[in-house]
N, CA and C atoms as a LAMMPS dump frame, in Angstrom:
ITEM: TIMESTEP
0
ITEM: NUMBER OF ATOMS
249
ITEM: BOX BOUNDS ff ff ff
-5.0000000000000000e+02 5.0000000000000000e+02
-5.0000000000000000e+02 5.0000000000000000e+02
-5.0000000000000000e+02 5.0000000000000000e+02
ITEM: ATOMS id mol type element x y z
1 1 1 N -432.648 375.708 17.982
2 1 2 C -432.834 376.708 19.022
3 1 3 C -434.326 376.989 19.117
4 2 1 N -434.683 377.422 20.314
5 2 2 C -436.092 377.75 20.495
6 2 3 C -436.326 379.2 20.067
7 3 1 N -437.567 379.471 19.811
8 3 2 C -437.943 380.844 19.403
9 3 3 C -437.629 381.866 20.444
10 4 1 N -437.848 381.491 21.709
11 4 2 C -437.584 382.38 22.796
12 4 3 C -436.123 382.808 22.873
13 5 1 N -435.246 381.806 22.648
14 5 2 C -433.811 382.108 22.685
15 5 3 C -433.4 383.053 21.559
16 6 1 N -433.952 382.851 20.377
17 6 2 C -433.686 383.74 19.248
18 6 3 C -434.16 385.125 19.54
19 7 1 N -435.315 385.253 20.128
20 7 2 C -435.862 386.601 20.455
21 7 3 C -434.976 387.273 21.485
22 8 1 N -434.521 386.538 22.526
23 8 2 C -433.624 387.093 23.536
24 8 3 C -432.327 387.533 22.922
25 9 1 N -431.784 386.774 22.058
26 9 2 C -430.514 387.14 21.333
27 9 3 C -430.727 388.391 20.52
28 10 1 N -431.805 388.466 19.738
29 10 2 C -432.101 389.636 18.897
30 10 3 C -432.262 390.895 19.812
31 11 1 N -433.028 390.742 20.908
32 11 2 C -433.199 391.894 21.804
33 11 3 C -431.873 392.289 22.466
34 12 1 N -431.055 391.302 22.869
35 12 2 C -429.764 391.67 23.441
36 12 3 C -428.849 392.345 22.454
37 13 1 N -428.787 391.862 21.247
38 13 2 C -427.968 392.537 20.211
39 13 3 C -428.46 393.917 19.913
40 14 1 N -429.784 394.08 19.847
41 14 2 C -430.377 395.382 19.608
42 14 3 C -430.076 396.345 20.738
43 15 1 N -430.148 395.88 21.974
44 15 2 C -429.841 396.759 23.119
45 15 3 C -428.352 397.126 23.114
46 16 1 N -427.467 396.202 22.847
47 16 2 C -426.049 396.516 22.755
48 16 3 C -425.775 397.457 21.662
49 17 1 N -426.387 397.304 20.524
50 17 2 C -426.238 398.236 19.394
51 17 3 C -426.681 399.606 19.759
52 18 1 N -427.818 399.761 20.391
53 18 2 C -428.367 401.067 20.793
54 18 3 C -427.449 401.709 21.815
55 19 1 N -426.93 400.969 22.778
56 19 2 C -426.038 401.498 23.782
57 19 3 C -424.747 402.002 23.132
58 20 1 N -424.199 401.199 22.29
59 20 2 C -422.974 401.654 21.559
60 20 3 C -423.21 402.896 20.72
61 21 1 N -424.316 402.916 20.018
62 21 2 C -424.649 404.068 19.191
63 21 3 C -424.885 405.319 20.077
64 22 1 N -425.584 405.112 21.221
65 22 2 C -425.827 406.2 22.14
66 22 3 C -424.518 406.786 22.669
67 23 1 N -423.616 405.94 23.08
68 23 2 C -422.32 406.374 23.636
69 23 3 C -421.491 407.045 22.534
70 24 1 N -421.547 406.497 21.339
71 24 2 C -420.824 407.142 20.224
72 24 3 C -421.295 408.529 19.977
73 25 1 N -422.598 408.722 20.025
74 25 2 C -423.167 410.061 19.841
75 25 3 C -422.758 410.986 20.959
76 26 1 N -422.75 410.443 22.197
77 26 2 C -422.311 411.253 23.343
78 26 3 C -420.885 411.692 23.206
79 27 1 N -420.014 410.819 22.764
80 27 2 C -418.593 411.177 22.53
81 27 3 C -418.489 412.214 21.458
82 28 1 N -419.221 412.047 20.369
83 28 2 C -419.183 413.055 19.303
84 28 3 C -419.688 414.396 19.744
85 29 1 N -420.756 414.413 20.551
86 29 2 C -421.255 415.685 21.064
87 29 3 C -420.261 416.342 21.985
88 30 1 N -419.617 415.577 22.847
89 30 2 C -418.596 416.133 23.719
90 30 3 C -417.43 416.695 22.908
91 31 1 N -417.03 416.023 21.889
92 31 2 C -415.953 416.516 21.019
93 31 3 C -416.362 417.857 20.345
94 32 1 N -417.595 417.938 19.92
95 32 2 C -418.101 419.166 19.269
96 32 3 C -418.053 420.317 20.267
97 33 1 N -418.495 420.062 21.467
98 33 2 C -418.525 421.091 22.52
99 33 3 C -417.122 421.531 22.816
100 34 1 N -416.197 420.579 22.921
101 34 2 C -414.795 420.91 23.162
102 34 3 C -414.187 421.755 22.054
103 35 1 N -414.466 421.401 20.855
104 35 2 C -414.065 422.179 19.678
105 35 3 C -414.577 423.617 19.71
106 36 1 N -415.878 423.716 20.061
107 36 2 C -416.492 425.065 20.121
108 36 3 C -415.799 425.907 21.227
109 37 1 N -415.589 425.282 22.36
110 37 2 C -414.938 426.038 23.48
111 37 3 C -413.506 426.466 23.098
112 38 1 N -412.811 425.611 22.358
113 38 2 C -411.481 425.993 21.881
114 38 3 C -411.554 427.201 20.946
115 39 1 N -412.579 427.161 20.046
116 39 2 C -412.719 428.235 19.064
117 39 3 C -413.124 429.535 19.795
118 40 1 N -414.007 429.444 20.78
119 40 2 C -414.374 430.619 21.557
120 40 3 C -413.168 431.176 22.326
121 41 1 N -412.37 430.33 22.904
122 41 2 C -411.198 430.792 23.616
123 41 3 C -410.215 431.497 22.656
124 42 1 N -410.012 430.869 21.49
125 42 2 C -409.141 431.486 20.493
126 42 3 C -409.657 432.839 20.034
127 43 1 N -410.993 432.946 19.849
128 43 2 C -411.592 434.211 19.417
129 43 3 C -411.457 435.219 20.554
130 44 1 N -411.65 434.811 21.835
131 44 2 C -411.499 435.738 22.92
132 44 3 C -410.058 436.269 23.013
133 45 1 N -409.124 435.392 22.788
134 45 2 C -407.676 435.85 22.74
135 45 3 C -407.428 436.836 21.638
136 46 1 N -408.042 436.61 20.478
137 46 2 C -407.859 437.566 19.372
138 46 3 C -408.494 438.894 19.68
139 47 1 N -409.656 438.871 20.3
140 47 2 C -410.371 440.096 20.702
141 47 3 C -409.468 440.855 21.722
142 48 1 N -408.934 440.195 22.695
143 48 2 C -408.136 440.826 23.717
144 48 3 C -406.879 441.47 23.111
145 49 1 N -406.282 440.746 22.133
146 49 2 C -405.115 441.241 21.442
147 49 3 C -405.476 442.5 20.665
148 50 1 N -406.627 442.438 19.961
149 50 2 C -407.055 443.589 19.155
150 50 3 C -407.326 444.773 20.052
151 51 1 N -407.922 444.545 21.212
152 51 2 C -408.222 445.614 22.118
153 51 3 C -406.964 446.269 22.615
154 52 1 N -405.968 445.422 22.935
155 52 2 C -404.682 445.933 23.399
156 52 3 C -404.028 446.793 22.363
157 53 1 N -404.044 446.339 21.082
158 53 2 C -403.477 447.118 19.962
159 53 3 C -404.211 448.433 19.789
160 54 1 N -405.517 448.358 19.964
161 54 2 C -406.344 449.58 19.847
162 54 3 C -405.958 450.614 20.925
163 55 1 N -405.857 450.13 22.136
164 55 2 C -405.441 451.045 23.246
165 55 3 C -404.087 451.612 22.984
166 56 1 N -403.156 450.846 22.477
167 56 2 C -401.83 451.372 22.195
168 56 3 C -401.896 452.441 21.059
169 57 1 N -402.692 452.172 20.051
170 57 2 C -402.832 453.082 18.957
171 57 3 C -403.471 454.402 19.475
172 58 1 N -404.473 454.289 20.346
173 58 2 C -405.138 455.465 20.885
174 58 3 C -404.163 456.315 21.706
175 59 1 N -403.313 455.619 22.481
176 59 2 C -402.334 456.3 23.303
177 59 3 C -401.347 457.077 22.406
178 60 1 N -400.877 456.453 21.333
179 60 2 C -399.973 457.095 20.413
180 60 3 C -400.634 458.282 19.723
181 61 1 N -401.876 458.129 19.369
182 61 2 C -402.594 459.201 18.73
183 61 3 C -402.779 460.374 19.725
184 62 1 N -403.109 460.086 20.995
185 62 2 C -403.254 461.105 21.989
186 62 3 C -401.941 461.852 22.212
187 63 1 N -400.836 461.096 22.225
188 63 2 C -399.532 461.76 22.385
189 63 3 C -399.222 462.639 21.228
190 64 1 N -399.509 462.162 20.039
191 64 2 C -399.235 462.959 18.83
192 64 3 C -400.093 464.199 18.825
193 65 1 N -401.308 464.048 19.231
194 65 2 C -402.246 465.223 19.283
195 65 3 C -401.771 466.223 20.279
196 66 1 N -401.348 465.771 21.451
197 66 2 C -400.833 466.661 22.472
198 66 3 C -399.594 467.426 21.992
199 67 1 N -398.722 466.695 21.253
200 67 2 C -397.511 467.348 20.681
201 67 3 C -397.937 468.393 19.687
202 68 1 N -398.907 468.098 18.871
203 68 2 C -399.372 469.07 17.87
204 68 3 C -400 470.265 18.542
205 69 1 N -400.749 470.066 19.623
206 69 2 C -401.322 471.193 20.376
207 69 3 C -400.242 472.082 20.935
208 70 1 N -399.216 471.457 21.482
209 70 2 C -398.103 472.219 22.061
210 70 3 C -397.407 473.034 21.013
211 71 1 N -397.139 472.398 19.853
212 71 2 C -396.516 473.155 18.784
213 71 3 C -397.354 474.294 18.269
214 72 1 N -398.681 474.019 18.115
215 72 2 C -399.617 475.035 17.628
216 72 3 C -399.685 476.206 18.59
217 73 1 N -399.677 475.928 19.877
218 73 2 C -399.644 476.99 20.872
219 73 3 C -398.389 477.839 20.758
220 74 1 N -397.283 477.148 20.536
221 74 2 C -396.024 477.89 20.409
222 74 3 C -396.054 478.754 19.148
223 75 1 N -396.579 478.22 18.083
224 75 2 C -396.676 478.99 16.802
225 75 3 C -397.577 480.205 17.04
226 76 1 N -398.723 479.991 17.672
227 76 2 C -399.669 481.083 17.911
228 76 3 C -398.984 482.175 18.765
229 77 1 N -398.293 481.761 19.787
230 77 2 C -397.564 482.715 20.654
231 77 3 C -396.53 483.503 19.83
232 78 1 N -395.795 482.818 18.982
233 78 2 C -394.792 483.441 18.149
234 78 3 C -395.44 484.476 17.2
235 79 1 N -396.568 484.078 16.58
236 79 2 C -397.264 484.972 15.683
237 79 3 C -397.822 486.213 16.373
238 80 1 N -398.285 486.08 17.59
239 80 2 C -398.767 487.214 18.365
240 80 3 C -397.607 488.162 18.7
241 81 1 N -396.448 487.596 18.978
242 81 2 C -395.284 488.441 19.296
243 81 3 C -394.791 489.174 18.08
244 82 1 N -394.938 488.543 16.918
245 82 2 C -394.441 489.147 15.66
246 82 3 C -395.356 490.331 15.302
247 83 1 N -396.635 490.187 15.542
248 83 2 C -397.599 491.286 15.199
249 83 3 C -397.368 492.425 16.117
């Protein structure tokens, strides 16, 4: 074989190797981004769920507080009548 043919084959193999490596890195990067997006979505769902539970807890607390205020008002009224 001639020297030029050997050089052309080496260059062609090198180019093919670089392209395959480049595409492999591109696929890996895309997979990493997809994984990150999935994790962000999962985290956002957890935050939304936690916020909903927090709202429910606040509503229950407000209801309990209102009930306590009503009862306290009744007790104060009763005590004033007794005096």
